[in-house]
TIKEDO-629067 format. One line per 4 residues: number of its first residue (from 1); their letters; for each residue x, y, z of N, C-alpha, C. Coordinates in steps of 0.1 Angstrom, whole numbers. Example, Ala and Ser with C-alpha at 12.3 -4.5 7.8 and 13.67 -1.06 7.14 Angstrom:
BEGIN
1> as> 132 -57 78 123 -45 78 132 -33 78  128 -22 71 137 -11 71 129 0 79
END
This chain:
BEGIN
1> mlmi> 8 -12 0 0 0 0 9 12 0  5 22 -8 14 34 -10 15 43 2  4 43 10 4 53 21 14 50 32  17 37 35 25 34 46 38 28 40
5> aqsv> 50 34 44 62 30 39 66 16 45  75 9 38 78 -5 42 92 -6 50  99 5 50 112 5 56 115 18 64  123 17 74 126 29 82 137 37 75
9> tdge> 135 50 75 145 59 69 152 66 80  165 67 79 173 73 89 169 87 92  166 90 105 162 104 109 148 107 106  140 97 102 125 99 99 118 103 112
13> egig> 110 113 111 102 118 122 90 108 123  86 104 135 75 95 137 65 101 147  54 95 148 43 98 158 42 86 167  41 88 180 41 78 191 31 67 188
17> avga> 34 56 194 25 44 192 14 44 203  4 36 200 -7 33 209 -3 21 218  -2 23 230 3 13 239 17 8 234  19 -4 231 31 -9 226 29 -17 213
21> taep> 18 -14 206 15 -23 195 18 -16 182  16 -2 181 18 5 168 32 10 167  37 11 155 50 16 152 48 31 148  59 39 149 59 53 144 56 52 129
25> vllt> 50 63 124 47 64 110 60 66 102  62 57 92 74 58 84 70 62 70  75 74 66 70 80 54 79 76 42  73 75 31 81 73 18 87 86 14
29> ekqr> 96 85 5 102 98 0 92 107 -6  83 101 -13 72 110 -19 63 116 -9  60 109 2 52 114 13 59 125 20  72 123 22 80 134 29 80 147 20
33> elcr> 81 145 7 80 157 -2 67 163 -1  56 155 0 42 160 1 41 168 14  46 163 25 46 171 37 52 185 36  64 185 29 70 198 27 61 207 19
37> rlde> 55 202 9 47 211 0 34 215 8  29 207 16 17 211 24 20 222 33  31 221 40 35 232 49 38 245 42  44 244 30 46 256 22 33 262 17
41> lyas> 23 253 14 10 258 10 4 266 21  4 261 33 -2 268 44 6 281 47  19 281 45 27 293 48 23 304 37  22 299 25 18 309 14 5 315 16
45> ankk> -5 307 23 -18 312 26 -19 319 40  -7 321 46 -6 327 59 -14 320 70  -13 307 69 -20 299 80 -9 292 88  -4 299 98 7 295 106 3 288 119
49> dvra> -10 288 122 -14 282 134 -15 267 134  -15 261 122 -16 247 120 -5 242 111  2 231 115 12 225 107 5 214 99  3 216 86 -4 207 78 2 193 77
53> snlf> 15 192 78 22 179 77 18 171 89  15 177 100 11 169 112 -3 162 110  -12 170 104 -25 164 100 -23 152 91  -14 153 81 -12 143 72 -6 130 79
57> rgal> 4 133 87 10 122 95 0 115 104  -9 123 110 -19 117 119 -28 108 112  -32 112 100 -41 104 92 -34 91 89  -21 91 85 -14 79 82 -13 70 94
61> ysmq> -11 76 106 -9 69 118 -22 61 121  -33 67 120 -46 61 123 -49 50 113  -42 49 102 -45 38 92 -37 25 95  -28 26 104 -20 14 107 -29 3 112
65> sevr> -26 -9 108 -34 -21 112 -36 -22 127  -25 -19 135 -26 -21 149 -35 -10 155  -35 2 150 -44 13 154 -59 9 151  -60 4 139 -74 0 135 -81 -9 145
69> kanp> -73 -19 149 -78 -29 159 -83 -23 172  -75 -12 176 -78 -6 189 -87 6 187  -91 10 175 -99 21 173 -109 18 162  -121 14 166 -132 11 156 -136 23 147
73> dwma> -133 35 152 -137 47 144 -126 53 135  -116 44 132 -104 49 125 -107 55 112  -117 50 105 -120 55 91 -125 69 92  -134 72 101 -139 86 102 -128 95 106
77> qtah> -120 91 116 -109 99 121 -99 102 110  -95 92 102 -86 93 91 -91 103 81  -104 101 77 -110 110 67 -111 124 72  -114 126 85 -115 139 91 -101 146 91
81> slrd> -91 139 94 -77 146 93 -73 150 79  -76 141 70 -73 144 56 -81 156 50  -94 155 54 -103 166 50 -99 179 55  -94 179 68 -89 192 74 -77 198 67
85> liyp> -70 190 59 -59 196 52 -64 206 42  -75 204 36 -80 213 26 -93 220 30  -97 218 42 -110 224 47 -109 240 46  -98 246 49 -98 261 48 -101 266 34
89> fyrs> -98 258 24 -99 263 11 -112 258 4  -119 248 10 -131 242 3 -143 243 12  -142 249 23 -154 250 32 -164 260 25  -176 260 30 -186 269 25 -181 284 25
93> gaen> -183 290 14 -179 304 13 -165 306 7  -158 295 5 -144 297 0 -143 292 -14  -154 291 -21 -154 285 -35 -146 293 -44  -146 307 -43 -139 315 -52 -124 316 -49
97> rkkd> -120 310 -37 -106 312 -33 -98 300 -36  -104 288 -39 -96 276 -39 -86 277 -51  -90 281 -63 -81 282 -74 -70 293 -71  -74 304 -65 -65 314 -62 -54 310 -53
101> vftq> -57 301 -44 -47 296 -34 -36 288 -42  -40 280 -52 -31 272 -59 -23 281 -69  -29 291 -74 -22 301 -83 -12 308 -75  -15 313 -63 -6 320 -54 5 311 -50
105> ygta> 2 298 -47 13 289 -43 23 287 -55  18 287 -67 26 285 -79 25 271 -85  13 266 -84 10 253 -90 13 252 -105  20 242 -109 25 242 -123 15 235 -132
109> gdid> 6 227 -127 -3 220 -136 -16 227 -140  -26 219 -144 -39 224 -147 -47 227 -135  -47 240 -131 -53 244 -118 -67 241 -117  -74 244 -128 -89 241 -128 -92 226 -126
113> glak> -85 218 -134 -87 203 -133 -83 198 -119  -72 202 -114 -67 198 -101 -77 202 -90  -82 215 -91 -91 220 -81 -104 211 -81  -108 208 -93 -121 200 -94 -119 186 -87
117> rigl> -107 180 -90 -105 166 -85 -104 167 -70  -97 177 -64 -96 178 -50 -110 181 -44  -118 188 -51 -132 190 -46 -139 177 -44  -138 168 -54 -144 155 -53 -139 147 -40
121> hfgf> -126 148 -38 -121 141 -26 -126 148 -13  -127 161 -13 -132 168 -2 -146 163 2  -155 162 -9 -168 157 -6 -168 143 -1  -160 134 -7 -160 120 -2 -155 119 12
125> lsev> -144 126 15 -139 126 29 -148 132 39  -156 142 35 -166 148 44 -176 138 48  -181 130 38 -191 120 40 -186 109 50  -174 105 48 -168 94 56 -166 100 70
129> ahhr> -161 112 71 -159 118 84 -171 119 93  -183 121 86 -196 122 93 -203 109 93  -196 98 91 -202 85 91 -213 82 81  -213 89 70 -223 87 60 -216 79 48
133> waqa> -214 66 52 -206 58 42 -214 55 30  -227 53 31 -235 50 19 -235 61 9  -235 74 14 -234 85 5 -220 86 -1  -210 83 7 -196 84 2 -194 74 -9
137> krsp> -200 62 -9 -198 52 -19 -205 56 -32  -214 67 -32 -220 71 -44 -211 82 -51  -200 85 -45 -191 95 -51 -186 90 -64  -184 99 -74 -178 95 -87 -164 89 -85
141> lvks> -157 92 -74 -144 86 -71 -146 71 -70  -157 66 -65 -160 52 -63 -167 46 -75  -178 53 -79 -187 47 -89 -180 46 -103  -170 55 -106 -164 55 -119 -152 46 -119
145> tlis> -149 39 -109 -137 30 -108 -141 16 -106  -131 7 -105 -133 -7 -103 -133 -11 -89  -133 -1 -80 -131 -4 -65 -144 -6 -58  -156 -3 -65 -168 -2 -58 -173 -16 -52
149> kkad> -167 -27 -57 -171 -40 -52 -162 -44 -40  -152 -36 -37 -143 -40 -27 -148 -38 -13  -141 -42 -2 -145 -40 11 -144 -25 14  -151 -20 25 -151 -6 27 -137 0 30
153> ddil> -130 -8 39 -117 -2 42 -107 -2 30  -109 -12 21 -101 -11 9 -105 0 0  -118 3 -1 -122 14 -9 -116 27 -3  -117 29 10 -111 41 16 -96 42 13
157> eevi> -89 31 14 -74 32 11 -72 36 -3  -80 30 -13 -78 34 -27 -80 49 -29  -91 54 -24 -94 68 -26 -84 77 -19  -79 73 -7 -69 81 -1 -56 81 -9
161> ndfe> -53 69 -14 -41 68 -22 -41 78 -34  -53 78 -41 -55 88 -52 -54 102 -47  -60 105 -35 -60 118 -29 -45 123 -27  -37 114 -22 -23 117 -21 -17 121 -34
165> nvlf> -20 114 -44 -14 117 -58 -19 130 -63  -32 133 -61 -38 146 -65 -31 157 -58  -30 156 -45 -24 166 -37 -9 169 -42  -2 158 -44 12 159 -48 12 167 -61
169> salr> 3 164 -71 3 172 -83 -1 186 -81  -12 188 -73 -17 202 -71 -6 211 -64  3 205 -56 13 212 -49 26 211 -56  26 209 -68 39 208 -76 42 221 -83
173> rqld> 52 228 -78 56 240 -84 65 237 -96  69 247 -104 77 244 -116 90 239 -113  96 244 -102 110 239 -98 108 225 -93  97 222 -86 95 208 -81 94 199 -93
177> ahge> 87 203 -104 86 195 -116 99 192 -122  107 203 -123 121 201 -128 129 192 -120  128 193 -106 135 183 -98 131 169 -100  118 167 -102 113 153 -105 119 148 -118
181> idqf> 119 157 -128 125 153 -141 140 150 -139  147 158 -132 161 155 -129 163 142 -123  155 139 -113 155 126 -107 152 114 -116  142 116 -124 138 106 -134 150 103 -143
185> iken> 157 113 -148 168 111 -157 180 105 -150  183 110 -137 194 105 -129 193 90 -127  180 86 -125 178 71 -122 177 63 -135  178 70 -147 177 64 -160 164 56 -160
189> nrda> 153 63 -155 140 57 -154 134 54 -167  126 43 -168 119 39 -181 105 37 -178  99 44 -168 85 43 -165 77 52 -174  71 47 -185 65 55 -195 53 63 -189
193> ahlh> 45 56 -180 33 63 -174 37 75 -166  48 73 -158 53 84 -150 58 96 -158  65 93 -169 70 103 -178 59 110 -185  49 103 -189 37 110 -195 31 120 -185
197> elln> 30 116 -173 24 124 -163 33 137 -161  46 135 -161 54 147 -159 54 156 -172  54 150 -183 54 159 -196 40 166 -197  30 161 -192 16 167 -193 14 178 -183
201> infd> 23 180 -174 21 191 -164 19 204 -171  28 208 -180 27 220 -188 38 219 -199  38 229 -207 47 229 -218 62 231 -213  63 238 -202 77 240 -197 83 227 -193
205> trqy> 75 218 -186 81 206 -182 85 197 -194  77 197 -204 80 190 -216 93 195 -222  94 208 -223 106 214 -229 118 211 -220  116 212 -207 128 209 -198 133 195 -199
209> ffst> 124 185 -200 128 172 -201 136 170 -214  131 174 -225 138 172 -238 150 180 -240  152 190 -231 165 198 -231 175 191 -223  171 182 -214 181 176 -204 183 161 -206
213> ahee> 173 155 -213 174 140 -214 187 137 -222  194 126 -218 206 122 -225 203 113 -237  214 111 -245 212 105 -258 207 90 -256  210 84 -245 206 70 -244 191 68 -243
217> ylnw> 184 79 -241 169 78 -241 163 77 -255  171 80 -265 165 82 -279 157 70 -283  163 58 -282 156 46 -287 143 44 -279  144 45 -266 133 42 -257 122 52 -259
221> ldes> 125 65 -261 115 75 -263 108 73 -276  115 69 -286 109 66 -299 100 54 -299  105 43 -293 97 31 -292 85 33 -283  86 42 -273 75 44 -264 65 54 -269
225> gfle> 67 60 -280 58 70 -286 59 84 -282  70 87 -275 72 101 -270 77 110 -281  81 105 -292 85 114 -304 74 115 -314  62 111 -311 51 111 -320 48 125 -325
229> pirq> 49 136 -316 46 149 -321 54 153 -334  66 147 -336 73 149 -348 66 144 -360  58 134 -358 52 127 -370 38 132 -373  33 142 -365 20 147 -367 19 159 -376
233> pvne> 10 159 -386 8 170 -394 1 182 -386  1 193 -392 -6 205 -386 -17 209 -394  -27 215 -388 -39 220 -395 -36 232 -404  -27 240 -400 -23 252 -407 -8 252 -411
237> assy> -5 251 -423 9 249 -427 14 261 -435  8 272 -434 12 284 -441 22 292 -433  24 289 -420 34 296 -412 37 286 -400  48 289 -393 52 281 -382 62 288 -373
241> syrt> 63 282 -361 73 287 -352 79 275 -345  89 277 -337 96 266 -331 90 262 -318  81 252 -318 74 249 -306 74 234 -303  83 227 -308 83 212 -306 97 208 -300
245> peld> 97 207 -287 110 203 -280 115 190 -284  107 181 -289 112 168 -293 122 170 -305  119 180 -313 129 183 -324 142 188 -319  141 196 -308 154 200 -302 162 188 -297
249> flsr> 155 179 -291 162 167 -285 168 159 -297  160 157 -308 165 149 -319 178 156 -325  177 169 -327 188 176 -333 201 175 -324  199 176 -311 210 175 -301 217 162 -301
253> vaat> 209 151 -301 215 138 -299 220 132 -313  215 139 -324 220 134 -337 235 135 -339  241 144 -331 256 146 -332 263 133 -328  257 126 -318 264 113 -314 257 101 -318
257> qpnk> 244 102 -322 237 90 -327 230 93 -340  238 97 -350 232 101 -363 224 90 -370  228 77 -368 221 66 -374 207 65 -369  205 66 -356 192 65 -350 184 77 -354
261> avdv> 190 89 -354 183 101 -358 178 100 -372  185 94 -381 181 92 -395 169 82 -395  170 72 -387 159 62 -386 146 69 -383  147 79 -373 135 86 -369 130 95 -381
265> mlsv> 139 102 -387 135 110 -398 129 102 -410  134 91 -413 129 82 -423 115 77 -420  112 76 -407 99 71 -403 88 82 -403  92 94 -405 82 105 -405 75 107 -419
269> pisq> 62 105 -420 56 107 -433 55 122 -436  60 125 -448 60 139 -453 55 140 -467  44 148 -468 38 150 -481 30 162 -481  23 166 -492 15 178 -492 4 177 -482
273> drfn> -1 164 -480 -13 162 -471 -8 160 -456  4 156 -454 10 154 -441 22 162 -440  20 175 -437 31 184 -438 32 193 -426  43 193 -419 45 202 -407 58 210 -411
277> pevl> 56 222 -414 68 230 -419 79 232 -408  75 232 -395 85 233 -385 94 220 -385  88 209 -386 95 196 -387 105 196 -399  100 200 -410 108 200 -422 120 210 -421
281> drfl> 117 221 -416 127 231 -414 138 226 -405  134 220 -394 144 214 -384 152 202 -391  145 194 -398 152 183 -405 162 188 -415  159 199 -422 169 204 -432 181 210 -424
285> wlvr> 178 216 -413 189 221 -405 198 209 -399  191 198 -395 198 187 -389 206 179 -400  201 177 -411 208 168 -421 220 174 -427  221 187 -427 233 193 -432 246 190 -424
289> slpa> 244 186 -412 255 183 -403 257 168 -402  250 160 -409 251 145 -408 264 141 -415  270 130 -410 282 124 -417 277 118 -431  286 116 -440 282 113 -454 274 100 -454
293> eqla> 278 90 -446 271 77 -447 256 78 -443  253 87 -433 239 89 -429 232 98 -438  239 108 -443 233 117 -453 229 110 -465  237 100 -470 233 92 -481 220 85 -479
297> rivc> 217 81 -467 204 74 -464 192 83 -465  194 96 -464 182 105 -463 180 113 -476  190 113 -485 188 121 -497 176 117 -506  174 104 -506 163 99 -515 149 104 -509
301> kird> 149 105 -496 136 110 -490 135 125 -492  146 132 -492 145 146 -495 140 148 -510  144 140 -519 140 141 -533 125 135 -534  123 123 -529 110 117 -532 98 124 -525
305> drwp> 101 129 -513 91 137 -505 90 151 -509  99 156 -518 99 169 -524 100 180 -513  111 178 -504 113 188 -494 114 202 -499  123 205 -509 125 219 -514 112 225 -519
309> elma> 103 217 -526 91 222 -531 81 225 -519  80 217 -509 72 219 -498 76 232 -490  89 234 -489 93 246 -482 96 258 -490  92 258 -503 95 269 -512 88 282 -508
313> rfkl> 76 281 -502 69 293 -498 75 301 -487  84 294 -480 90 300 -468 104 307 -472  108 305 -484 120 312 -490 132 309 -481  134 297 -477 146 293 -469 159 295 -477
317> hsfg> 169 299 -471 182 301 -478 188 287 -481  197 288 -491 202 275 -497 215 270 -491  221 277 -482 235 274 -478 236 260 -472  225 255 -465 226 242 -460 228 231 -470
321> yerm> 222 233 -482 224 223 -493 238 223 -497  245 234 -497 259 234 -502 267 226 -492  264 226 -479 272 218 -469 269 203 -472  257 200 -476 254 186 -479 262 181 -491
325> fqtl> 262 190 -501 270 186 -513 285 184 -510  290 193 -502 304 193 -498 307 179 -490  298 176 -481 300 163 -474 300 151 -483  291 151 -492 290 139 -502 302 140 -511
329> seak> 306 151 -515 318 152 -524 330 147 -518  332 151 -505 344 147 -498 344 132 -496  332 126 -495 331 111 -494 331 104 -508  332 112 -518 332 107 -532 319 99 -535
333> deks> 308 103 -529 295 96 -531 288 104 -542  292 101 -555 286 108 -566 271 104 -569  268 92 -566 254 88 -568 245 96 -559  249 98 -546 240 106 -537 240 121 -541
337> ilvl> 252 125 -547 252 139 -551 241 142 -562  240 133 -571 230 134 -581 215 133 -576  213 125 -566 200 124 -560 197 137 -553  206 142 -545 204 155 -539 202 166 -549
341> aeav> 210 166 -560 209 176 -570 195 176 -577  189 164 -579 176 163 -584 166 170 -575  168 168 -562 159 174 -553 160 189 -553  173 194 -553 176 208 -552 171 216 -565
345> laik> 171 209 -576 167 215 -589 152 215 -591  145 212 -581 130 212 -583 125 225 -588  115 224 -597 109 236 -603 96 239 -597  93 251 -594 80 255 -589 69 251 -599
349> prge> 57 248 -594 45 246 -603 43 259 -611  37 257 -623 36 268 -632 28 279 -626  17 276 -618 9 287 -612 16 295 -602  28 290 -597 35 297 -586 46 306 -591
353> tler> 50 305 -604 60 313 -609 55 327 -611  64 337 -610 60 351 -612 59 354 -627  48 361 -630 46 365 -644 57 376 -648  61 375 -661 71 385 -665 64 398 -668
357> agyt> 71 409 -665 66 422 -667 73 429 -679  65 431 -689 71 438 -701 82 429 -707  94 435 -709 105 428 -714 115 424 -703  111 426 -690 120 422 -679 116 408 -675
361> fnre> 125 398 -676 123 385 -673 128 382 -658  119 381 -649 123 380 -635 116 369 -628  113 358 -634 105 348 -628 114 340 -617  107 337 -607 113 328 -597 108 314 -600
365> ifcv> 116 305 -605 112 292 -610 117 281 -602  128 283 -595 133 272 -587 128 272 -572  125 261 -567 120 260 -553 130 265 -543  143 262 -545 153 267 -536 157 281 -538
369> rdlv> 156 289 -528 160 303 -529 175 305 -531  179 314 -540 193 317 -542 201 304 -545  196 297 -556 200 284 -560 215 284 -562  221 295 -567 235 296 -571 244 293 -559
373> ytkv> 239 296 -547 248 294 -535 248 279 -531  240 271 -536 241 257 -533 253 250 -541  258 257 -551 269 252 -560 265 239 -567  252 237 -568 247 224 -574 253 222 -588
377> fqyi> 254 233 -596 259 231 -610 273 226 -610  281 232 -601 295 228 -601 297 214 -596  289 210 -586 290 196 -581 286 186 -591  275 189 -599 271 180 -610 282 179 -620
381> anvg> 288 191 -624 298 191 -634 310 183 -631  313 181 -618 325 174 -614 323 159 -612  312 153 -615 310 139 -612 319 131 -622  323 120 -619 332 112 -627 325 105 -639
385> eahk> 333 98 -647 328 93 -659 316 83 -657  317 76 -646 307 65 -643 293 71 -641  292 84 -639 279 91 -636 276 102 -645  284 103 -656 282 114 -666 268 113 -673
389> eaal> 265 101 -677 252 100 -684 240 103 -675  241 98 -663 230 101 -653 229 116 -651  241 123 -650 240 137 -648 234 144 -660  238 139 -672 232 145 -684 217 143 -684
393> slva> 212 132 -681 198 129 -680 191 139 -671  197 140 -659 191 149 -649 190 164 -653  201 169 -659 202 183 -663 193 185 -675  192 176 -684 184 178 -696 169 178 -692
397> gcfr> 166 169 -682 152 169 -677 148 182 -670  157 188 -663 155 200 -656 153 211 -666  161 211 -677 160 222 -687 147 221 -694  142 209 -697 129 207 -703 118 213 -694
401> evll> 119 210 -681 109 215 -672 108 231 -672  120 237 -672 121 251 -673 114 257 -685  117 251 -696 111 256 -709 96 253 -710  92 242 -704 78 239 -705 69 246 -695
405> letv> 75 255 -687 67 263 -678 58 273 -687  63 276 -699 55 285 -708 48 276 -718  35 280 -721 27 272 -730 24 281 -743  27 294 -742 24 303 -753 34 300 -765
409> sdip> 29 300 -777 38 298 -788 45 311 -792  56 310 -799 64 321 -803 70 318 -817  62 321 -827 66 317 -841 80 322 -844  89 314 -849 86 300 -855 87 289 -845
413> faid> 88 292 -832 90 282 -822 77 277 -815  77 265 -810 64 260 -805 60 267 -792  70 271 -784 67 278 -771 76 290 -770  72 299 -762 79 312 -759 91 308 -749
417> dhfl> 99 318 -747 111 315 -738 110 324 -726  113 319 -714 114 327 -702 127 335 -702  138 329 -706 151 335 -705 158 335 -718  158 345 -725 164 345 -739 179 343 -739
421> lsdk> 186 349 -729 201 349 -728 206 354 -741  200 365 -746 204 370 -759 218 375 -761  224 378 -750 238 384 -750 248 373 -749  245 360 -749 254 349 -747 256 341 -760
425> dffe> 268 336 -762 271 327 -772 272 313 -765  262 304 -769 261 292 -761 273 283 -763  281 285 -774 293 277 -776 303 281 -765  302 293 -759 313 298 -750 308 298 -735
429> lnvg> 296 293 -733 292 293 -719 300 284 -710  303 289 -697 310 281 -687 302 281 -674  302 269 -668 295 268 -655 301 277 -644  292 285 -638 297 292 -626 303 306 -630
433> egqr> 301 310 -642 307 323 -646 299 335 -639  286 334 -639 279 344 -632 275 340 -618  278 348 -608 276 345 -594 264 352 -589  256 359 -597 244 365 -592 234 355 -590
437> ssdk> 225 358 -580 216 347 -575 202 347 -582  200 355 -592 187 355 -599 185 341 -606  172 338 -608 170 325 -615 174 326 -630  174 338 -635 179 339 -649 193 335 -650
441> hcve> 202 339 -641 216 334 -641 217 320 -638  208 314 -630 208 300 -627 205 292 -640  196 297 -648 192 291 -661 205 291 -670  212 302 -670 224 303 -678 234 292 -674
445> dlva> 235 290 -660 244 279 -656 239 266 -660  225 264 -660 219 252 -664 222 249 -678  221 259 -687 224 257 -701 239 253 -703  248 261 -696 262 258 -697 265 244 -692
449> llik> 259 239 -681 261 226 -676 256 215 -686  245 218 -692 239 208 -701 249 206 -713  254 217 -718 263 216 -730 276 210 -725  281 213 -713 294 207 -708 292 192 -707
453> lara> 281 187 -702 278 173 -700 276 166 -714  270 173 -723 269 168 -737 282 166 -743  291 175 -741 305 174 -746 312 161 -740  310 159 -727 316 148 -720 310 135 -724
457> tvga> 298 134 -729 291 122 -732 290 120 -748  281 128 -754 279 127 -768 292 130 -775  298 141 -772 311 145 -779 322 136 -777  322 128 -766 333 118 -764 331 105 -771
461> qced> 320 104 -778 316 91 -785 315 93 -800  321 103 -805 320 106 -820 325 95 -828  335 88 -824 340 76 -832 330 65 -831  322 64 -821 312 53 -821 299 60 -824
465> enea> 295 61 -837 284 68 -841 271 63 -835  270 50 -833 258 45 -827 256 49 -813  267 49 -805 266 54 -791 263 68 -790  269 76 -799 267 91 -799 252 94 -802
469> rrly> 247 86 -812 233 89 -816 224 84 -804  227 73 -798 219 68 -786 218 78 -775  230 84 -772 230 94 -761 222 106 -765  223 111 -777 215 122 -782 200 120 -782
473> ethl> 197 109 -788 182 105 -789 176 103 -775  183 97 -767 178 93 -753 176 105 -745  186 114 -745 186 125 -735 183 139 -740  186 141 -753 186 155 -758 177 158 -770
477> ssvp> 172 148 -776 164 151 -788 150 157 -784  146 155 -772 133 160 -768 133 174 -761  144 181 -763 145 195 -757 134 203 -764  125 209 -757 114 217 -763 119 227 -773
481> dsqs> 110 230 -783 113 239 -794 110 253 -789  120 259 -784 119 274 -780 132 280 -785  133 293 -784 145 300 -788 158 294 -781  158 293 -768 169 287 -761 171 272 -764
485> gwrv> 160 265 -765 161 251 -768 167 248 -782  164 257 -791 169 256 -805 184 259 -805  188 269 -798 203 272 -798 211 261 -791  205 256 -780 212 244 -773 213 233 -783
489> rlvi> 203 230 -790 203 218 -799 214 220 -810  215 232 -815 225 235 -825 239 232 -820  242 237 -808 255 234 -802 258 219 -801  248 212 -796 250 198 -793 251 190 -806
493> lslc> 243 193 -816 244 186 -828 258 188 -835  264 199 -833 277 202 -839 288 195 -832  285 188 -820 296 182 -813 301 169 -821  292 162 -827 295 151 -835 288 152 -849
497> pqal> 293 161 -858 285 163 -870 283 151 -879  293 142 -878 291 130 -887 281 121 -881  282 118 -868 272 109 -862 258 115 -862  257 128 -861 244 135 -859 240 143 -872
501> rsgl> 246 139 -883 244 146 -895 229 147 -899  221 137 -896 207 138 -900 200 149 -892  203 150 -879 197 161 -871 202 175 -876  215 175 -879 220 188 -884 214 192 -897
505> rdaf> 212 183 -906 205 186 -919 191 192 -917  184 185 -908 170 190 -906 171 205 -900  180 207 -891 181 220 -885 185 231 -895  195 228 -903 200 238 -913 189 241 -923
509> frif> 182 231 -928 172 233 -939 158 238 -933  157 239 -920 145 244 -914 143 259 -919  153 265 -922 153 280 -925 145 282 -938  144 272 -947 137 274 -959 122 272 -958
513> tcee> 117 267 -947 103 265 -946 97 273 -934  105 282 -929 102 289 -917 95 302 -920  85 306 -913 78 319 -915 87 331 -912  94 329 -901 103 340 -897 117 335 -896
517> pcrl> 124 333 -907 138 326 -906 148 334 -899  146 347 -897 156 355 -890 157 351 -875  146 345 -870 146 340 -856 155 328 -854  157 320 -865 165 308 -864 180 312 -864
521> vfga> 184 323 -870 198 327 -870 201 337 -860  192 339 -851 195 348 -840 207 343 -831  216 351 -828 228 347 -821 238 340 -829  249 335 -823 260 330 -830 259 315 -833
525> eygr> 249 308 -827 249 293 -828 246 288 -842  237 294 -849 234 288 -862 246 289 -872  252 301 -872 264 302 -881 275 293 -877  278 292 -864 289 284 -860 286 269 -862
529> alsi> 274 265 -860 270 251 -863 271 248 -877  267 257 -885 267 255 -900 282 254 -905  291 262 -899 305 262 -902 311 248 -899  307 243 -887 312 230 -883 306 218 -890
533> gfsa> 293 218 -893 286 207 -897 283 206 -912  285 217 -920 281 217 -934 288 206 -942  301 204 -939 308 194 -947 302 180 -945  298 177 -932 292 164 -929 279 162 -937
537> iarq> 270 172 -938 258 169 -945 260 170 -960  271 177 -964 274 178 -979 279 164 -983  287 157 -975 292 144 -979 280 134 -979  270 136 -970 259 128 -970 251 129 -982
541> sg> 249 142 -987 242 144 -999 249 139 -1011  262 140 -1011 270 135 -1022 270 120 -1023
END
């Protein structure tokens, strides 16, 4: 039974025995703490004429089995002593003061709920104290539990046990709650029910626990469901603040347990329908510091769950992605670099891009803000031969998406262009030349990277005409027909004029059937391609 301790504590204060049969009251550690809180409650209410802890000890003394035998009225006396603990605050006329007393004391929990529960106990104890046992058994404290079929003394003990717990909670100040959490962690406790009770006191206790819990708790907390707030979507995802201490804990312990931290992140469902921007923001902050082995485990989720697209509305800066690329590059994990690059090069949906104003092209088309600072184009450009074709496919696909954002035709081309790059010779473009962060300059880098990869793949296979044609047909022939797409195609076709002579011939002769042929020769690309490839189509014709 909780109320009576089972062992003597050194220096424990006791109450004298009846005759020679009863032992002094031996309090548990929790009961001693409750006595301290009761005395502090009375002191805060300026009730110095009574020592509340003595009333509590007297009630416990009268419950001892030896005292019960010698005192047939022990139940009423016990109830009377316990009721007197709260009588000054619950007697008639004090209704408006009971919550104020707990507020003044500094109660950390739900004062309304605790005051209501104590009121139920006050009613029950009053009935027992006045020998109205039949009425007492109709109390919700008895009727709503499984104890109503027990013997009367057992029912009383159960209710008093609960009363002790309620008082302990009602007289828990914030520092008391912190002390209990410190003790829980010190003991390496794994009592889930007790931790739930502590965390539910208020937000501060939840925050305090997750700020102090050590890394060895990670597995148990996850398996016991304490990290579930990380997995829950929010009703309103248009804004967010940092209000989830479980994320603070995960970020902190990830430094020493990155493998388990990634396990947790992989288990969190993330989609347009299950989206918590605070969680995704913290995940992006966390993953940038992961070691390469663990970062490689999460990049597919970043891509497949479309993290950059989901967070695009919040205009997060891109520097974290650059750290991820650097980590993977130092580990020579080029496969993961391309997976991350595919995520980072995500394009905004057509309806979310900014409309162009007059002749000023200033659309924001990439989900990642200030894309240039991720250095994604440089990292893709530096992948080794084993991944060149995969890089070509990725970049060509991204270029197609950029061009297909526009559906308006622009004679003689099938679609209009967002970024004309009219002052550039596509034969001379180099990756990373322009360091400005506008999306127009990112498209310039994208075009330069596409041509560079085409040179490293298609251009490197000119002697194997079948392979050169395969690479071109597979990855480049479907570049949309726009001004920029046309100029890119001319450059790439001229890389292997003999192998790609059929495509070159169609391109050169298009001018004779075009409504506005001057648009085809805009820029340097048509003339330079013609100079390089004319002899190849001439031999074909001959």
